[in-house]
N, C-alpha and C positions, 0 to 999 in steps of 0.2 A: 634546643636553641640554635638559631641560624648563625653560622660563622660568617661574618661579612668580609673578612680579610681576602678570600679568593675573589669575591665580587669587586672589591675595591682595586685589587691588583689587576684584574681583567679590564676594568674601566681605565685605569691608569695606562695600561699597555695600549688601549685603544685611543688614548689621547683625550678622554673625557674627564671632566671634573665631577666632584660629588654633587655639585649644583644640578647635574643632570639626573639626579635621583630623587624626585619629589617624594617617593614612597618611603624613603629611609629617614624620615623625621625632619625634613627641611620645613621651614616656615611657609605659610600660605603665600606670601609675596614671592618667594623664590619659585614655588610651584607654578604660580600664574605666569611669571616671566619665562619659565621654561616652556610653557604652553605657547606663549607669544613667539618665542624663537621658532618653534615648530610651525606656527602659522606663517611666519615670514617666508618660509620656503615657498608658499603659494603665491606670495606677492613679489618675489624677486623676478628679475628679467628672465625670459626663456633662455635656456642653455647655461644657466648658472647653477651651481650646487653649493650646499653648506660646507664650508671648509673648517670653521671653528666658531666657538661662541663662549661667552662667559657671563657670570652674574657678579655684580659688585655692589656693596653697600657704600653710599656716599652721604656725607653730611650736607645739609643745605649750604650752598655756596662753595662746596668742595670740588676739587678736580682730581683726576687720576690719569696716569699714562700707562698704557699696556703695550709692551713691545711684542711684535709678532713677526713671523716669517710667512710670506705669501709667495705663490709661484711668480717667477720673474716675467716681466713684459706681458702681463696678463690683465685683462679687465677685471676689476674688483668692485664689489658693492658692499658697503657696510651699513647695517641698520642698527640704530639704538632703540632701546625700549626702556620704560620706567614704570614703576608701580602706580597704583591709583592715587597716591598722595602727590605725585609729581605734576608740576605745572610746566616747567621749562628745562629741557635737557639739550645740551649742545654737544657737537662732535666735530673734532678736527683730526685730520690724518696727515702725518709727517713722514718723510723718508728717513733713512738712517742718518743723514747729515743734518736733519732738523728742518728741511725745506717743506713748507706747506703744500700738500698735494690736493687737498680739497677740504671743505668744511660745510657744515650746516649749523648756522647760528640763529635760525628762525625761532620765534617765541612759541614753541610747541614741545611736546614730550616725545617726539618720534623722528629723530634726525636720520637722514639718509645721505651718504656720500658715495659717489661713484668716481673712479679714477683708474688709471693704468699703472700697474706696478713698474718699478724701475729695475735696473740690472741686478741689484743685489737682493731684491725681494724683501728687504727689512723695512718694516713700518712701525710707527708708534701711533696708537690711537689715543686721543685725549677726550675723555668724557668730562663734561663740566655741568654739574647740577646747579643751574642758575636759580631755580625757584622750586620749593617743595612745601606742601602744607603741613609737614611734620619736621622733626629735628633731623631726620635722615630719610632717604628713599633707597630702595633697591633698584639698580639699573642693570641693563643687559646689553650686550652687543652680539651681532651675528655677522660673520664674515662669509660672503658668497664670492666664488670665483668662476670665471667663465671656462667652460671646457667639460671634459668628462672626468668622472671620479677615478 
């Protein structure tokens, strides 16, 4: 039997979450969102690389805030994704003091926000599941930053 503790420890050390492992028993929605995150790499602006990502389950009408650190004074692009039951997912980005840096509140399930990070590099990303054909949807975010890895 495979001992998954070393794998989990290695992923944690690399800054990855278990959502990045569709082969380890994750549900089909999480696996598809992980694939979408990988596809986003092809759609981001030239010169940007994937800095971080995550998958979150939200109830219809629910919101969540995720605090992240990004490189300071750098161009950042954040993409949101949602599973096939999703109709409308919104995204807002705030600095450490709560000032809105950018938002995408269009009636779609694929929000994209581009902005330049500030001096401290601390941001809060707010996902708002406005409309879903189910009681909940799985959502994802991908953070891309300009520069070299």
